[in-house]
C-alpha positions in Angstrom: 0.0 0.0 0.0 1.3 3.4 -0.8 2.5 5.6 2.0 0.7 9.0 1.8 2.6 10.5 4.8 5.0 13.4 4.6 4.7 17.0 4.2 1.8 18.1 1.8 2.6 20.2 -1.2 1.4 23.8 -1.0 -1.1 25.0 -3.6 -1.2 28.4 -5.0 -1.4 30.8 -2.0 -3.9 33.1 -3.8 -6.2 30.2 -4.7 -5.9 28.5 -1.3 -6.5 31.7 0.7 -9.6 32.3 -1.4 -11.3 28.9 -1.5 -9.0 26.0 -0.7 -9.5 25.9 3.0 -13.3 26.4 3.1 -13.5 30.1 2.1 -15.8 31.7 -0.3 -14.5 34.0 -3.2 -14.5 37.0 -0.8 -12.2 35.2 1.5 -14.9 34.7 4.2 -14.7 31.3 5.9 -17.3 28.8 4.8 -17.2 27.3 8.2 -20.0 26.5 10.5 -22.5 28.9 11.8 -21.6 30.2 15.2 -22.4 27.6 17.9 -23.1 24.8 15.4 -19.8 23.0 15.1 -19.0 20.1 17.6 -15.3 19.8 16.9 -12.3 20.5 14.6 -12.7 20.7 10.9 -12.4 17.6 8.9 -9.8 18.0 6.2 -10.5 16.5 2.8 -7.5 16.2 0.3 -8.7 16.2 -3.3 -6.8 15.1 -6.4 -5.5 17.8 -8.8 -8.2 17.4 -11.4 -11.0 17.9 -8.8 -9.1 20.9 -7.2 -9.0 22.5 -10.6 -12.7 21.8 -11.2 -13.7 23.2 -7.8 -11.1 26.0 -7.8 -9.8 25.0 -4.4 -6.4 24.3 -2.8 -5.0 20.9 -1.8 -7.4 20.5 1.0 -10.9 21.7 1.8 -12.2 21.8 5.4 -15.6 20.6 6.4 -17.4 21.1 9.8 -20.1 18.7 10.8 -22.7 19.5 13.5 -22.0 16.5 15.7 -19.4 13.8 16.0 -22.0 11.1 15.0 -22.3 12.9 11.7 -18.7 12.1 10.8 -19.4 9.4 8.2 -18.1 9.2 4.6 -21.7 9.9 3.3 -22.1 13.0 5.5 -18.6 14.3 4.9 -18.9 13.9 1.1 -22.5 15.4 1.2 -21.0 18.5 2.8 -18.0 18.7 0.4 -20.5 18.6 -2.5 -22.7 21.2 -0.8 -19.8 23.6 -0.3 -18.4 22.9 -3.7 -21.3 22.1 -6.1 -19.0 21.6 -9.1 -17.9 18.4 -7.4 -21.4 16.8 -7.5 -21.3 13.6 -9.4 -17.5 13.5 -9.6 -16.6 11.6 -6.5 -19.8 9.6 -6.2 -22.6 8.8 -8.6 -25.0 11.7 -8.8 -28.1 9.6 -8.5 -27.1 6.7 -6.3 -24.4 8.3 -4.1 -22.2 5.2 -4.7 -18.3 5.7 -4.9 -17.3 6.1 -8.6 -15.3 3.2 -9.8 -12.0 5.0 -10.2 -12.1 6.9 -7.0 -10.5 5.6 -3.7 -10.7 6.9 -0.2 -7.9 6.9 2.2 -7.4 7.8 5.9 -3.8 7.7 7.0 -2.3 4.7 5.2 -5.6 2.7 5.1 -7.9 2.3 2.2 -11.5 3.0 3.2 -13.0 2.8 -0.3 -15.2 -0.2 0.6 -16.2 0.8 4.0 -19.8 1.3 4.8 -20.5 4.9 3.9 -22.6 5.3 7.1 -19.8 4.1 9.4 -17.9 6.6 11.5 -14.6 8.0 9.9 -11.5 6.9 11.6 -10.5 8.9 14.8 -7.5 10.4 13.1 -9.7 12.0 10.5 -12.4 13.1 12.9 -9.8 14.8 15.0 -8.3 16.7 12.1 -5.0 14.9 12.6 -5.1 13.3 9.1 -7.1 14.4 6.1 -9.6 12.2 4.4 -8.0 11.6 1.0 -9.9 11.2 -2.2 -7.5 9.6 -4.7 -8.2 9.1 -8.5 -7.2 5.5 -9.3 -5.4 4.6 -12.5 -6.2 1.5 -14.6 -4.6 -0.1 -17.6 -1.8 -2.3 -18.5 
């Protein structure tokens, strides 16, 4: 299994400061309404082609109301709500199923086939590690 550890690359600072970390085009945080977040932001790392499509930096941040909402389904629902251009790119638009060539990682572990309603790993929920969406490559 590939090790995704190490220091993350930095995206274009102008793009990242505008929208890459959960900010709208004016630079205002897209974070939770005051008093609604129950914990740290969950970081979601996106592959380059989706970062370009959504016009975001290397990671986006998502705040969920309660720790019990920290599931793949709820996290990706919120990513798609905050960045509507991503709807249908990570998961099927109609069924919500993971697209065939998308993989999900937390730390070094592949969570692509996990139940979408199971809690995310603690390292993701705490903000220690990002939830990584990775475009898989096929061919021979």
